[in-house]
C-alpha positions in Angstrom: 256.6 151.4 -271.5 257.8 147.8 -272.5 259.2 146.3 -270.0 255.0 148.0 -268.2 254.1 146.9 -271.2 255.4 143.1 -270.1 255.6 142.7 -266.3 251.3 143.3 -266.8 251.7 141.0 -269.4 253.0 137.7 -266.6 250.5 139.6 -264.4 247.3 138.4 -266.4 249.1 135.2 -267.2 249.4 134.6 -263.2 245.6 135.4 -262.7 244.1 133.4 -265.7 246.7 130.2 -264.2 245.8 131.4 -261.0 242.0 131.1 -261.8 242.4 128.1 -263.8 243.4 126.0 -261.0 241.2 127.6 -258.7 238.3 126.7 -260.7 239.7 122.9 -260.8 240.1 122.3 -257.6 235.8 123.4 -256.8 235.3 120.4 -259.0 234.6 122.5 -261.8 235.5 122.1 -264.9 237.5 125.9 -266.6 236.5 127.0 -270.1 238.3 126.5 -273.1 240.5 129.2 -274.3 239.2 129.1 -278.2 241.9 129.8 -280.9 243.8 132.9 -282.3 241.9 133.9 -285.5 243.0 136.8 -287.4 240.9 139.1 -288.6 240.2 138.1 -293.0 242.8 140.6 -295.1 244.5 142.2 -292.1 248.2 141.0 -291.5 248.5 138.3 -288.1 251.6 139.9 -287.7 250.0 143.4 -286.7 250.8 143.4 -282.4 248.5 144.8 -279.9 246.0 147.7 -280.6 247.2 151.1 -280.0 244.8 153.5 -281.1 241.0 153.8 -281.5 238.0 151.6 -279.3 239.1 148.4 -279.9 240.2 146.2 -276.9 239.3 149.6 -274.7 237.6 147.0 -272.3 234.9 144.0 -271.5 232.1 143.9 -274.0 228.7 144.1 -273.3 226.7 140.6 -274.4 223.5 141.5 -273.3 220.8 142.4 -275.7 218.0 144.2 -275.9 214.6 142.7 -275.4 
């Protein structure tokens, strides 16, 4: 499991770096990556969430009128 996690992490980093390079090649400015902000009251060194729905998919940021 640990090896699979590290492989996925490397693939994700390659995808992010490729996206940034493609954006810059088009002459656009890549979006800044916000700094990590731990949740107040929680240990910042907990690692990844392994249960529940947190981090399960993309956030729906649309708002109903």
